[in-house]
N, C-alpha and C positions, 0 to 999 in steps of 0.2 A: 681527669685532674682535681685537684684539691681546691673547697670553695673555702669562700670566708665564713666568717659567724659574726652576727651581731649581739653588741651586750648591753642589756640596760638594768639599772638599780628599781627594785619596786618602786622605789618613790618617783622615779621619774614615768614608770609604767603608769604610775596614778595619776601625773602631771596630764602625760597623752590622754587619760581615761577624761578628767577634768576639762582638758580641752576639747576634746571630740563634742561633750556634752553641751558647752557654750555654744560651738559651734552649731549646733543641732537647735541650739534656742534664739539664733540670729545674729551670734559676734561675727564680727567680718574678720576673714581668715587674711593675712598676708597676702601681695597680690600672685605672689609664685604659687603658692597651697592653692591660693580659690580659682587660679588657672586650671590645677591638676586636680579640682573638685568639678569642675564644669560637667553635669550629666550624669553625676553619682552620688547615689541617693543614700546621703550618711545615717540612716537609720539600718540600712545594710552592712555599713563597714565596721569588721572586727576593729579592734585596738591593732594588734598586729599588721593588719592591712593598714589602718590610717598612719601609723609610724612608716611604713616603707612609701606610703603616698608624701609623708613628709620628707624622708630622707630622697626620692625622687626629685625632688626640689633644688639640691645641692649643686653644685656647678664643679667638673672636673677642677678645673683651674681657678681660684679667687683668693684673695687674700682678705679675713673678715675685718683686720683692724684698720683698713682704708677702703675697702670697696663696697661694704654692708650699711645700711644707715637702720635697716631696723624697727622701722615706724611705720612699715605697714606696706611701703613702697616697693618692696622686695620682699622682707620676713618682717614679723613683727618680734616683738620681746617674747610672746609667749612658746614661737615657733623655736628661736633661737635659744631659749631657754632649755627645751626638749630635746636640741640637736645638738646643744654641746655636753649632754650629758650621756649622749650614744658613743659605743666606741665597736669601731672594727677591727677583726682577731683577721689575720692571715699565715697561713702556713706558707714559707717562702725558702728559696735556695739563693744562699748569701754568696756572693762572689769575691767583694771585696770587705774592704775594712771598714768601712763607713768614715773618712776623712773628707772634708769638703773637696779636699784639693790634693791631685797625687796621690791616692789611695794607693794602699798594699794592695794587691791583687789576691785571691788566694789560691794555692798550689790547686788544691780539693775543694771545690764549692761542698756546701754541706747546710743540710736543713734545718730552718731557725722557724721562730712563729715573732710576728711584728703587733702589736697592739696601737693601733691607733686611736689616740684619745686628746681631746682638747684641755688644753689647759683653761687657767681664769682669762676670759676676753675684759681688759680694763682699758682696752683703747678705741675712739669710736672718731673717725677722721671729719666725720661729719655733723659735730656738734649735736651730737645725740649720744644719752647716757649709755656707757658700753653694757651689754645685755647682766654681766656678772656682774657689775660696780654696786650694786645696791646689797647685795649679798656678802660681799666680800669688805667693804669699807663702813665705816661710821664717821660722819661728818668729814668725809675725804681725806679719811688715814684710814691705815690697813687695818682690820679686827678681825686679828688671829683666829677666833673660834669661827666666823665665819668661813674664812678662808681656808682652814680645817675641815669644815662641815663640807664644802664642796669637793675637794677635794679626795674626802672621803667618800662620797657619794660615785665619782668617777674612777675612782681606782679598786674599790674591793669588787665589782663584779670580776674585775681585769687579774685582779689577784686571787680571787675564787676557780675562776675558769682555768688559769696558768698551773695551779697547783692540781687541779681535775686533769689536766693534759698529761701532767709530767707525771701523775700517779697510773694514769693510763700507759705508758712510754715505758714506766719502772725505772725512771731518772730522777733527779732532782733538777733544779731550775734554777740559773743563774740569770738574774734580769738587769738589763742596763735601761737607765732611765735617763733622761735628757734634763736639762731646764726648764720642764714644760710650761709655757704660762709665761717666764722669765723674758723672754727675748721683745721682740715686734707687740705681742699682746698686753704686756705689761705698761705700756703707755707712762706715766708719770713717776710709776714707780721703777723703773727700769736701772737695774742695777741693788736693787732692792729685796728682789723677789727669791734669788738664789739659797738666803740663809732662812729666809719664810718657808720655802719649801722641804729645805732639808728638815726642820723641826717637824713639819708637818707631817714628814716619813717616816722621823722619829717615833710621835705621837701614833702616827698608825699603825706602825707594826708593833710598840705595845699593846695596842687596844686589840689586834686581830692574828697575832705569829700564832698564837695556839690554831688556828686553821690553816696556818701553812706547811704543812708536814713536810711539803717536799719542796720547797724554795729553800736554797742554800745561802744563797746571796743577792743582795741588792748593789748594784752599782751605779751609783749617782754620778752624773758629770754636768755640774750645774756651769759650765766651760771656763768661766774667769772670776766667778763668785767663791765664796766660801775659803774655809783653807781644807787642806787635807786632813780627813779624821778618819777612823773607824770605828762603829758603836755594835758591840754584838748584841741582839735581843733575841733571846728564846732561844738561842741554836741557829739564827739570822745573822751573818756578817751583814750590816749596812757600811759599804765603803763611800766616802764623797771624795771625788776624784777629778775634780776640776781638771779640762783638756790642756787647760793655759797654765798649771801650774807644775809641770814634771810630768803629766802625764800625756802625751800627744803622741806616743806609741800605743796606746790604748782608748783607740775611739771604739763606738759602741755597735760594731759589730764584726768582732774577734770571736776567734772559737773560745769557749770559756775557760780552757786552761789559762790563755793569756794572762787574765786577772788574778789570778794564784797569787797569793805573797807567801813570805816563810810560813810554813805549818799548814796552807791551802790547799787542800786537794779537790780540785772540780773536774777530774776526767771522766766522772760519772753524770755529767750535768748538760744539759739543752739550753741552747741560748734562747730567752726570748726579751726583745726588746720594743720599751715602748717609742710611738712616735709621737712628738707633738704637733699632735693634726690641729684642723679649723674645724669650726664648728660647719663653714658651709662649704667646704669642698670634699673632693672624692680623696681616698687616700693617695696621695703619692704629689698632690696641688702641683706645684711650679713645674714636676718634671713632665707634667699632660704637654708643657712647651720645651722638654728637652733641658730645662734648668734643672741642675745641681746646687742649688742654692741653700733651700732652708733643710730643718731635720727631716721635714716630709719628701722633700726633692731629693736629699742626699741618701736615705732610705730605699726610695722608688728604685732611684740608677743602679745601685748598689745590688740589686734582689730581683728577683722575678714578679715583686707583685704588680705589675701591669698584666701580667700573663694572668695572674689570680682576679684579678679585677673584672678585665675585658674578655677573656677563655680563648687570645689569641696571642699565639706563641712568641717570642722573642728571641734574641740572641744578646749576649752578654759581650761587649767589645772593647777589651782591655785599652785599646788606644784612645777610646772618647772616654772611656771612664762611665760605662754607663749600660744599661739596658736597653736596645734598640729597637724599636717597632720594624716591623718586615718592611721592605724597602720601597713597596708600592702606598706609603703613608709615611708623609713630614712628620707629623708628631703623633704622641699617644692619642690627646685631644682628637687628630682627623680618625684615629681608628676609631672611639668612641662614638663620632658626629656621624660617619661615614657607616658604620654599624648598626647606629641607634640603638646602644646600649644603655641601659639602665641599671641603677641599685635595686638591688632586691634582698629584701629583709623578712619578709612575710614568713617565708618556711626557717629561716637560719636565727630566729632571734630567741634568743637566752636570757630570762632574767634572773638576776644573781644579788644579793643571797635568794635561794628559794624561801619562797612563803609557805610551802606545803609543809603539813604538820603530820 
């Protein structure tokens, strides 16, 4: 069975080093990590092992904007900051096209790759400053430079890894991206961040396109925000195609050829789809309770990502529009708990861009 990969930016890796050093010096961990560190000699822990311990504080199903405090009674701000920067990449089989409701089932399921990456978390329902707030705002207003820096740090490892995978496969990459952080995470900025993320993607591709020789197209779907647009950046076509503005027949898990417009040829493309992930959940989030609601839940329901994460095979049910757990379990969360499955990142952690010289 194929396994998942964890990605980190060198800046995030350094954050983890600095935080482990502070813990060794006596700083208190958040409650969940504190529990994981009991009976562990911190002086003997490697950074990949430490990141794995931190990742193992994640819950299969949780919504960071409403359930997390972030003041240490669950996680602290340093931990959330590291977790928000980490992505998990999963090779999957795609069974339907990723519509939230009444999806079209693919006649022939196909191979693709999901990249679970958190957007900026700017909402905390427990009256505590959201973990990403200070980085992307100034005096309560959006700071576009800070916003760009956060997304660049989170997107660059994934884009580099996508380019590497496409190179290995002898293919080009077509990437679909939702409005990451533009929905529930946006808080008071909801309805404004689709345009902010569009400009961030333009700036990001202008800065780094030369590193992405195998990426042919990026299809950005901010749902209802922005107008339809198309920008060509150093050989990469950036499509801005909000679902609700004439694009309902092109959700984010279609065959690459589906996204082709006049003059495009995506026949040699593989699909890579970003998932708007959560700082503290497992990939799939609400789908661990059989819900096909968020971007996380939809893309888990439409693929076999549960099999990749748990090692336990299910089956796609086209009547239920979801990848179902084996019959002896009621939910995928029960699969995780009864089999005592944990996230493992120690041996599958890749730091990109590489700092080797």
